[in-house]
Every structure is written in structure tokens, then in C-alpha cells.
DRENMARMAR-154054 format. One record per residue (C-alpha): residue number from 0; residue in three letters; x negated, y, z. Coordinates in Angstrom, 3 decimals. Layout:
<sites>
[NUM, ala, [X, Y, Z]] ...
</sites>
This chain:
<sites>
[0, met, [10.148, 191.326, 78.315]] [1, lys, [10.107, 191.559, 74.509]] [2, val, [6.409, 190.580, 74.460]] [3, leu, [7.155, 187.548, 76.645]] [4, lys, [9.892, 186.370, 74.253]] [5, ile, [7.539, 186.734, 71.289]] [6, leu, [4.824, 184.772, 73.095]] [7, ile, [7.308, 182.007, 73.913]] [8, ile, [8.426, 181.806, 70.279]] [9, ile, [4.812, 181.651, 69.105]] [10, phe, [4.012, 178.937, 71.665]] [11, ile, [7.019, 176.835, 70.621]] [12, ser, [6.161, 177.261, 66.937]] [13, leu, [2.565, 176.181, 67.470]] [14, asn, [3.551, 173.290, 69.707]] [15, val, [6.091, 171.911, 67.196]] [16, ser, [3.599, 171.978, 64.314]] [17, ile, [1.010, 170.186, 66.441]] [18, lys, [3.500, 167.412, 67.258]] [19, val, [4.468, 166.997, 63.604]] [20, asn, [0.822, 166.893, 62.565]] [21, ser, [0.065, 164.293, 65.257]] [22, lys, [2.946, 162.083, 64.069]] [23, glu, [1.771, 162.339, 60.466]] [24, gln, [-1.759, 161.410, 61.518]] [25, leu, [-0.450, 158.432, 63.464]] [26, val, [1.686, 157.197, 60.571]] [27, asn, [-1.155, 157.632, 58.091]] [28, ser, [-3.504, 155.738, 60.392]] [29, leu, [-1.002, 152.889, 60.756]] [30, lys, [-0.482, 152.750, 56.973]] [31, glu, [-4.194, 152.025, 56.552]] [32, gly, [-3.638, 148.663, 58.251]] [33, gly, [-6.168, 146.819, 60.374]] [34, lys, [-4.577, 147.987, 63.630]] [35, leu, [-3.389, 146.002, 66.632]] [36, ile, [-0.137, 147.455, 67.960]] [37, phe, [1.302, 146.475, 71.350]] [38, ile, [5.028, 146.893, 71.981]] [39, arg, [6.165, 145.713, 75.403]] [40, his, [9.885, 145.122, 74.684]] [41, ala, [12.951, 147.233, 74.092]] [42, tyr, [14.955, 148.623, 77.004]] [43, ala, [16.122, 146.043, 79.534]] [44, gln, [17.797, 147.538, 82.580]] [45, gly, [16.126, 146.894, 85.914]] [46, thr, [12.624, 145.718, 86.741]] [47, gly, [10.880, 142.382, 87.035]] [48, gly, [12.572, 139.033, 86.650]] [49, pro, [15.539, 137.753, 88.673]] [50, asp, [14.910, 135.192, 91.414]] [51, asn, [14.867, 131.606, 90.149]] [52, phe, [14.644, 132.564, 86.474]] [53, asp, [13.881, 129.895, 83.884]] [54, ile, [11.649, 130.999, 81.013]] [55, lys, [13.558, 128.617, 78.707]] [56, asp, [17.023, 129.878, 79.714]] [57, cys, [17.854, 133.432, 78.623]] [58, ser, [20.940, 133.523, 80.847]] [59, thr, [18.637, 133.519, 83.905]] [60, gln, [16.483, 136.423, 82.692]] [61, arg, [16.728, 140.211, 82.507]] [62, asn, [17.541, 140.801, 78.837]] [63, ile, [17.803, 143.773, 76.515]] [64, asn, [21.199, 145.423, 76.480]] [65, lys, [23.012, 147.477, 73.822]] [66, lys, [20.625, 150.401, 74.365]] [67, gly, [17.682, 148.009, 73.965]] [68, lys, [19.097, 146.544, 70.754]] [69, ile, [19.455, 150.034, 69.286]] [70, gln, [15.891, 150.819, 70.347]] [71, ala, [14.578, 147.586, 68.772]] [72, thr, [16.398, 148.440, 65.540]] [73, lys, [14.761, 151.876, 65.526]] [74, ile, [11.333, 150.288, 66.024]] [75, gly, [11.862, 148.120, 62.947]] [76, leu, [13.202, 151.050, 60.924]] [77, phe, [10.124, 153.104, 61.829]] [78, phe, [7.812, 150.470, 60.333]] [79, thr, [10.031, 150.031, 57.246]] [80, lys, [10.572, 153.760, 56.638]] [81, his, [6.859, 154.512, 56.799]] [82, lys, [5.836, 151.375, 54.863]] [83, ile, [3.478, 150.272, 57.629]] [84, pro, [2.010, 146.872, 56.753]] [85, ile, [2.576, 144.059, 59.231]] [86, ser, [0.539, 140.897, 58.925]] [87, lys, [1.771, 139.113, 62.063]] [88, val, [4.119, 139.681, 64.995]] [89, ile, [3.535, 137.732, 68.207]] [90, ser, [5.999, 137.675, 71.100]] [91, ser, [5.742, 136.287, 74.596]] [92, glu, [8.195, 133.623, 75.764]] [93, trp, [10.421, 136.104, 77.620]] [94, cys, [13.835, 136.399, 75.964]] [95, arg, [13.768, 140.219, 76.052]] [96, cys, [10.495, 140.153, 74.110]] [97, lys, [11.722, 137.585, 71.579]] [98, asp, [14.957, 139.560, 71.119]] [99, thr, [13.004, 142.763, 70.521]] [100, ala, [10.785, 141.039, 67.944]] [101, ser, [13.761, 139.363, 66.299]] [102, ile, [15.725, 142.590, 65.897]] [103, ala, [12.803, 144.840, 64.968]] [104, phe, [11.042, 142.446, 62.616]] [105, leu, [13.964, 140.356, 61.356]] [106, asp, [13.018, 137.035, 62.969]] [107, asp, [9.531, 137.133, 61.424]] [108, tyr, [7.502, 136.487, 64.571]] [109, asp, [5.661, 133.746, 66.456]] [110, val, [5.993, 132.941, 70.142]] [111, lys, [2.836, 132.396, 72.177]] [112, lys, [2.496, 131.479, 75.803]] [113, phe, [1.178, 134.567, 77.537]] [114, phe, [-1.814, 133.013, 79.277]] [115, lys, [-2.925, 131.089, 76.201]] [116, phe, [-2.607, 134.271, 74.132]] [117, ile, [-4.813, 136.440, 76.352]] [118, leu, [-7.544, 133.849, 76.986]] 
</sites>
């Protein structure tokens, strides 16, 4: 039993250092710039869009809630804290995406129609 506990402690210790190292590598890679980063949107409860939604009317869409706003704030803080350069932020027309971009990147974003953006 004592050997099992020691093995578990060793495993946890090794696993934690690997995660930290991976995060540092990720941050360092992002600091180099020249990366394309996709962020879907912050948390919005539910799935899909409501029936009869209007892309130009946020009140008809599934939007980010308080939890999503906190998450969007954390996304922005991550980029600021680690001094990750951002040359451009593009959002889709969906209100939950624009709200995420607005909160995370302090209104410094452009809106593109999805199909025009991917073509």
C-alpha cells in the first residue's frame, strides 16, 4: 500500500510539471506572433439558435450570460497578462460572438459575415 501511495505521488508530480511546461510552451509560442487563433464564443447556455431568430436582433438570439461574460473577461486577461500580440480580431455576426469579442478585446474587433469570411 505504501508503494502504491508513493507511485501515485510521483505520477501526480510528473503530470503537474508536464502541464505547466505545456502551458509555458503555448504562451511562448503565442508571444512569437504570426498565429491564427480561433475562439468560438464564451459560454451561452443551451445549443443552437432559437426558432425565428433575427441575426440583427440580439433579443431573439441565444446570448452569453453572466458565466459567459466572466469567461470572456478571463480570455482577454490571458492575452494581456502574457503580452500576446493581437493584430486583428474578427467576429461573426452572432451577438454572442460579438459580445465575447467586445468583452475580451475591449471593442477592438471587426464583424464579418460568416460565409464571406470563409470563402
